[in-house]
N, C-alpha and C positions, 0 to 999 in steps of 0.2 A: 446211261453211260457211266454212272458212278454207283458205288455201294455205300449206303449211308453209314453202315457199321465201320467201314474201313476208310472213309473219306473218298475223295475223288479217284476215279480210275478211268483209263482210256485205252483203246485198242492200240496194239503195237504199231500199226500203220501211222497213227497220229503221232506217237512218240518219235518215230523215225522221221516224219516230215518236220517236226519241230527241231529235232537235233540237226538235220541237214540244213535247215534255214539258219540256225545259230552258227554252225560251222561256216556257212557262206558269209554271214554277216561279219564274223570274226576273221575271215580270210584264212581259215584253217582247212586242212584236208579232211575228208571224211574219216571217221574212226575206223581202224582196221582190227579185225578179230582173228587171232590164230584159230586154226581148225579145232583145236581142243576146246576153246572157249565157245565157238559156234555150236559144236555138238552138245556141249553142256547146256547152252541156252535152249536148244530144241529138244532136250531129253524128255520133257513132258509129252510132246507130240510123238516122239519116237516110241515111248512107252504105250501111248494110246493106239498107235498104228500097229505095233506088235501084237497087242491084245486083240486087234481086229483081224489078225492073220497076215499082215503085210510083212514081207521079208526086209532085211536090212538092205538088200540089193534094190528092192523096189523103192525104198525110202531114199537111198542115194540117187537113184535114177530120177526120181521126182524132183529132188533138189537141183540136180544138174539141168533138167529140162526146163526149169522155171526160174533159173538164176544163172549168174556167171560163176557160181561156186563149183569148184572141182572137188568132188568127194567120192570116196569109195565105200563100199559096204564094210570093209575092214576098219575104216576110220570111224564109221558109225559105231561099230562094236567096241573098238579100242577106247573111244572118248566118251561113250555114253555115261551119263551120271545117274546112278541109281536114285530111287526116291529118297533114301536115307542121306545120300550126298547132297541132293538138291534142297532138302528141307532141314538140313542140320543148322543149328543156331550158329550165327557168325560172331566171332569174337571181336 
C-alpha cells in the first residue's frame, strides 16, 4: 500500500473513509466540490479513458450511473485539466 521512495500512500477509497469519519466526529457536513474541481481531480482517469478510445459522453454516463453526480460530456471537456495543468508546480 505504500511506496518506500515517497512515504506512505493509500487508495482514494481509504482517504475518503477517513475524511468522512473525521467530518462525522467533528459534526461537519461532508466536503462539497464544484464540478470544475471534480473534473480536475478525475482528469488522470479521463486522459487514460480517452487514450483507450472512450468518449467524453461515455465517461459522463459512467459517472452518472455510478454516483449521484450529474455531469455532461461538455462539462468533462470544459473542465478537463491537461497533464501540464495537473502536474504544474504549486506556488
